[in-house]
Phi, psi and omega in degrees: 000136178288163177304316181295317179296320177297314181300317179298316180294316183293319178296321179294317181295319179296318179298317180295317179296318178295324182293320184277346183277136177295127180284154173277120177286345177082344181218140186231085188303329183296336178290347180260005185241131184287149174274135187237160177279140182308307188285359172270336184234355184225165175212158172298140179251320178199161182065048185296333180280358179241040179206128175230153177233118183224110178054046176082358179254122181266128175242130174236154182210158181242130168225189187291347181267324186192158162254209180200158181205158179226165185210147180291163184274348177217165175261166187226149175270344177184172175153184177242128186223117185211175176192156168272131190230136170240131188260162180286138180271171174079209182284118181227021182304140179083352184260131176251130170242135188209162171223125188206167176243139181199157173232033181299325181287332179275330183227065183300135182081350181214047194259168172252153180201146174228121190244138155246116184231135173261112183273118180301164190214177174271168190296337185263004182226154180280163175296155170253125175263119179252129170252147183207155178222127175242145181231126173048050175088006181296344175269352185257317191246304184269352177052053173259083175278158180234062190279138169227128186238135175225158163271156178266158184267018177206172177268111184288356178266350185271334185202167175283136174228152184270127177237139186210159176236126169251122184230119176226180185296350186250335189193167170235130177232132179257134183236145169233115185050042179069003171272122180287126182256343181197139169238128179245101182279153178284125179255321176201177185290336187270349180240026182217137180283121181232013176254156186302144183233146172264161177260126178237166165210150181194165168226132185200166184274115178237042187303337186290342185211344193294319186246106182053053175059033178090004181300319183243130187257167174295135178243108190283000171288348178260003183292159353277162178254126187251148168233132182241132180233142175201174180052053177295139176229132176226121174227086187220179177253104180293159184302328178251026180278183184290144179299335181287347184300137179234137178296147177291156181266154176277345180220160178279352187268351179164174188280354181229140174086191180229166175283164178304321179294322179292319176299321178299314180296319180294316179296324177302314180299309186291330182281325184258341186227014178290128176257318183201139174221129187295332181291341182252011180273112182294346179276348188272142175279119186272356183300320179270012184239070178303330180294342181271000000 
C-alpha cells in the first residue's frame, strides 16, 4: 500500500471511529441537580396495578388490559427534569414509553407540552427518540407539532441512560447522558410554553401512529412491555416556590444557549442520527413556525 493509500485508509478509520463515539459535551448539567426519591416527588396517576417501586427503581408496564403513568406532586414554572430509563427489548411496535411536561389537566384542549417519547419498534430496527413541543392547544386542535426524531448511538434496552428536559423562560434543551440533542429557543410568546407544567411519565399503546405512522401495531403476544426508571432528578422552581428561585442553566457560561463544545455535540447528534425534523419537512406549513 502506498503512503497516500495508507493515510487515506487511516483517516477513514479514524473518521468512522469519531462518528460512532459519543462526544464529550464538556459540561454536565445533571451533576448540578439532586437525585430524588420517586415517592417524595411523584405519585401514581393511572394503572396502579401496573406499577412497582423497588429500592428506588420504578417499573411500569403495558399489557392488553392497561398501561401505567405517574405524575409529579407539584407543577413548576421552570426547571431541569430527568431520569435514567431502560427500555423494553424486542418487538415493541406501537408502544410509547415517555417522560414529559404538560398542563393538559389544567387546560384541557388548550394545553402546553414538552415531550421525550421513545417510539417502539420492530425487532430489526432501533428505537426512535422523539422530542416534541406543543403550545396552547396546538396538539389538541391545530395539530402543530414540533417533532424532532433521532436514533440513539447506543442500545437503550441494554442499560439505563439519563434523559432530561431543561425548560427556562428562554429555551428548552433536551439531553441524553448530558449530551444536548436539541435546543428549542423562545422566538415569541405564542410559540413557547410559559404556563406552569407538571412532570409525567407513562407507557401506553399508541398503535395508531407510533411506529412508522401506524404501519406496525402493538402485538400482545409479546406482553408485558416494561419501562424502567430510576435516579429521578428535579431542579426546578415550583409553582408556589420562592420568588428568588431561578431556573438552572444548560451551560456554565450563562443562562441562555450552550457552550461551543455543547453545540458541537448537538450538531454531531443531528448530523449522524437525525431521522426527522419538522423544520425540514417540505409538506409542513411554516407560517405558524417562526423558529424554523
